[in-house]
N, C-alpha and C positions, 0 to 999 in steps of 0.2 A: 561632505558636500554633494557627493553623488546621490545620497539618499534624499537630500533636500530637493535636488533637481528632479528626481523621479516623482517625489510627492507633489511638487509644484506642477509638473506636467500632467499628473493624474487629476489634480484639482481643476486645471484649465479644461481638460477633456470633459470632466463631469459638468462643468459650468456650461459648456457648449451643448452637451446632450440633454441636460435637464434645465433648459431655459425657462419654460413656462407651459401652461396648459393651452396648447395651440387650438384645441377643439372645444374649449370651454363653452358651456351654455348656462347663462344666468336664469334662475327660476322665474325672475320677474319678466323675462323676455319670452317665456314659453307659454303656449296655450295647450294644455294637456288634453288630448282627445281620448275619451273613455269608450266611445262607441261611434260607429260609422254606419249610416243608412244609405243604401244605394237604390234609386228608383229610375224608371225610364220616363222621360217627358213625352208629351204628345207628339213632338217632332222627332222622336227617336234619339234624344241626347241623354246623357247620364246626369241625374240630379243627386247631388251629394248633400247629406244632412249630418252635421257633426255635433256630437254631444261633448261639450267642453266643461271640465270641472272648474268650479269656483272654489279654490282651496280654502279661503277664509270662511266661506259659508258652510263647507263640510265640517271643518274643525270646530266652528263656533255654533253649530246647531241651527243653521239658517238665519243667523242674526246679522243683519247688515248695519250700515252706518245709522246712527241715531235711533237704534233699537227697532227699526223697521225690518220686516221679514223679507227675505229674498231667497230665491231658489238655489240649490246646491250646484246646479248646472246652468249653462247657457247654450243656446242652439244657434248655430250658423249654417247657412246652406248656400250652395252655388251650383250652376249647371255648366256642362262642357261636353265636347265631343268624345272625351275619354276621361278616365279617373284623374289623370295627372292634370289636365286642363281645369277640371272642376275644382280640384284641390288648390291650385294656384290662383284661380279666380276668387276663391273664398278668402285668400290672404288680403284682398283689397277691403274686406269688411272687418278684419280683426287686427287689433293693435299689437298682437304678439305672433311669434312664429309657431305654426302648427307642429305639434310634437306627437308622433304616432307610436312611439316606443311602448306606451302604456294602453294602447287600444286593444282591449280584450274581447270586443264583440263587433261582428260585422253582420248587419241585417240587410237582406236583399228583398226587395219588393216582389210580390207574387207575379205581377205582370211582367217584370223584367226576367224573372227566372223561367217563366213559361214561354215567352216570346224569343228572347235573345240567348238565354242560358247564362251560365256562370263562367264559361271559358275565357271570354275576353277580359272581364273585370278581375278574374283571378290572376291572369298574367300580369296586369298592372300592379296588383298588390304584391305579388311574389318578387317583382323586380326591385321594389323599394327596400333598400338595405336597413331602413329604420323600422319598417313594419314587420311584426312577428307572425310567422306562419302558425304559431300555436294559438292564435286568436280563434275563438269559437264563431262558427258560422250558423246562422239561423235564417229561415225564410218567413216573411210576414204573411200570415194567412188571412185572406179577406180584408186586407188593409195595405196601406203603403208602408214602406220602411220608415219614412219620415214620421208617421204617426206613432210608431213604436218607440223611436229614438226620442221623441219629444215628451213622452209620457213621464210624469212625475210619480214616484212610487213611495208608499210608506214603508217603515221599518228600515229598508235599505235606501240610504240617502242618494246614492248614485244608481240610477236606473239600470245601467249596464250590469251591475253586481246582482240586481234582482233577477235578471234573466239567467245569468250564469249559475247562481245558487239554486234557482228553481230547477234548471236542467240537471244539476248535480244531484239534488235530493230526490227528484221524481225518478231519475234513472236508478237510484239506489233503493227506493222504496216501492216503486210501482212497475217500472219497466216498459212503458209504452212510448218512451222518448229516449233519445240517445244524444249525448254531448259530442259534437263532431267539430274537430278543428279544421282550419283552412288546409293544413298540411295533409290531413286524412282525406279530405275531399279531392285534393289534387292527385293523391296516390290512387284512389279508386277510379277517378276519371281516366287516368293513364293506363290502368290495368286492362289487359285485353279481355273483351267480352264482359266487363264488369259494369253494373249499375251503381248508383250512389244513393245513400239515404242521408237526409239532413232534417233535424227537428224543426217543427213549425212553431211560431208564436203568434198570438193574436191579441188585439186590443178589445177588451170587453167594456162597453160603455161608450160614452160620447167623446170623440177625439178632442173636441174643444175644451171639455171639462177636464180631461186628463192632463192638460198643460197648465192648469191653474193651481195655485197654492191652496185654494179652498178644497181641492180634492184630497189633500193630506190632512185636513183638519176635521175629517169625519171618521168615526169608528168603522164605518163600512163605506170605503171609497166608491164613488159613483162610477169610476173608470179605473181599470187595472189591467195588468198584463198577465197572460195565462199561456202555459204550454199547450200546444194544439196539434197533436198528431205528428206523423213523419212524412216528409216530402220525398217522393220517388223521382230521381233524376236519371234520364237516359241520354248519354252523350252530352251531359252537362245541362240539359234542359228539363224543366219540371213537367212531368207527364201524369202524375197521380198523387193522391194523399191516402195515407193509411191511418186508421183509427182502431181502437179496441183490440180485439184478439188478433187480427192480421198484423197490427203494429207490434204487439208484444211477441207474437210468434216470430216475427222477423228479427227483433232484437235478440231473442233467445237463440236462434240459429246462428247469428253473428257472434255469439258467445260474449255479448256485452251486457247482459242482464245481471244485476247485482242483487236484486231482491224483489219479490212480488208476493201477491196473495192469490191463491187458487181456491175458488169456491166449488164444492162438490155437493151433489144431491144425496140425501140420506132419509130413509124411512118415509118415502113419499113426499118429502119437503124439498123444494128447490133451493139450491145453494145453502144448505143447512150447516155445513162445516167449513170453516175457513182454515186453509193450510198456508202457513207463512214459510216461504223458502228462505233458507239461511245460506246455504252453499250450493252452487250449481256449476257444472262444467259441460260444455258442448263441444264435440269434435266431429269434423266432417272429413270423410275419406272418399276417394274416387277410383273407379276402375273403368277400363275401356274393353268391352267385349264385342267382337265381330264388328268393330268400327263404331259401336254405339257406347256412349258414356253411361256410367251407372254410379249414383251417389248413395252413400250410406251416412246416416246421422245417428250419433249416439249421445244422449243426454242423461246426466246423472244429477239428481236433486236430493238434497237433505233439508228438512224443515221441521217446524213445530206446529202444533195445533193451536190456533189463536182464538177460535170462537166456535161454540156449538149451540145451535138453536133447537136441538132435540136431545132427549136423554140418550146418552151413548156410554156403554161400559168400555172404556178405553183400557181397563186393566186386563181385558181379554185379548191375548195375542192374535186370535182369529179376527177380531174386530179391527185391530191395527193393520193387519194384512189386507183386509178388505178396503180400508181407507187408502192405503198405499196404492192398491190397484185402481181405485177410482181417480186418484191424483194422476197416475200414469196415463190413464185414458184421456183425461182432460187436457193434459199437456200435449199429448200426441195429436189430439184434435186441433189445438191451436197451431202447432207446427205445420200440420197438413194444410190448414186454411191459409197460412202465410205463403206456403209454396205454391198453392193453386192460384193465389192472387198474383204473385210475381210472374207465374207462367202465363197467366191471362194477359198481363201487360207486356209480355215478351221483353222483360227487363230483368237481368240477373243481378238483383240487389243483394242476393244471398251469398254471392262469392263462389258459387259452384264452379264456374269457368276458371277462376283463379286456382281452385284446388286441382282441377284436371290439368291445368297448365303446369302447376308445380310438381305433380306426380308423374304426368305423362306428357312432357313438353313436345316431343316429336309428333305424337298423335294429335295433340291439340292444335298444332299448326294447320292441320287439314280441316279442323272444325271452326277455327277462329272467326273467319269471315261471315259464317252463317250461324254462329253460336246463339245469339239472342233471338233470331227470327225462325230458325229451323230446329236446332237441337235442344235448346233449353226448354221451349214449351212442351216438348214431348219426353222430357227426361224422366227416367224411372228413379224414384227416391225411396229408400227404405229408412224407416224411423224406428229406433229402439230407445225406450225411456225407462230409466230406473228412478224410483221415488221412494224415499224412506222417511218415516216419522221418528224423530230423535227425542223430542221432548213434548210435554203437554202443559207447559206453563207452571203455575204455582200449585196446581192441584191435579191429582190423578183422577179422582172420582168426579164425574160431572155434577155441577151444582143442580142442574135440572133433574138428574137421576135421583139426587137426595130429596128434592121436592116431590117427585113422583112417589117415592117410597113412603114418605110421611103422609101422603094423601090416601094411602091404601087403608 
């Protein structure tokens, strides 16, 4: 009898504790936001543009009712004095509850980033328990965030995925862009004496054409999205853009480069040999001598020969050594250009101040207040680069060398 009583009591307790899903969310009641665009209006308010997924159209290949085509996303927008107000105002135009748990992309307009900065809007996003800090942040270059969010893209049905995948692969293969999360931006802004880098994206083509389904029915779309440089932020505000070698040198020093191509001159021909990096590691150390900080950078690179536009005997060890020396020189030049550009802007986007703070915290306290304006622009930096050729592709002997020999 006792056992029956205990069992009955246990069942009653379980029934009370496991009543139902008190926080349930029906899919038919949710508007899943895949991307968010934030701009500044002429009167200084926040303008929110939301890219909402049409689940049926994504799964069915853009087929709507009756066989008519319809886009995989729907755009809603609203304005407010802050992000929360704009989001709640948007609810008056949508028949479902806005759901931000799957928002993987945040696009900030260039005007807002340059004038007001990111600090205020980041605070609003960080407070939302539903919004993920792992979302990728980009800045719209020469356009509004709304134009980027509204653009329909081929191949990737959801435009937010197009931006994310482009950043991922260009970071892996080229190295002039970096995929930065909201959490990383917050961390760098909070770090003492630290600047911030965020990738830029731009709309190539007509913004009106980019929003039409006709744009997806062409083999060469008239409007598309493209990665465009790196934005330099100082105290959360946009101050400059980096392109080409300064951008790649910056990513290299930050040790975020995954792969790239280095072209070197050979036998009087410009950029005759393509060197493909496969593995690379950059370390930064700091010392303080007589009250002055000193930075040392060490980069080690291993890669393959990808292309040769002149006859080269790569079976000769001396030739390989000469190629490695040329690669080291080119990489060192890019790192130096990136450092000089950052020093000119008086913005420590390279994290040198953070390294000094980590290794010499007591001494950095004396430098912190004037780090970007006084110490960083005059900082002495030593650069050491190691570069090695590991493979030469499917052939050792150059094809051009064989052609040259046959012509003799």
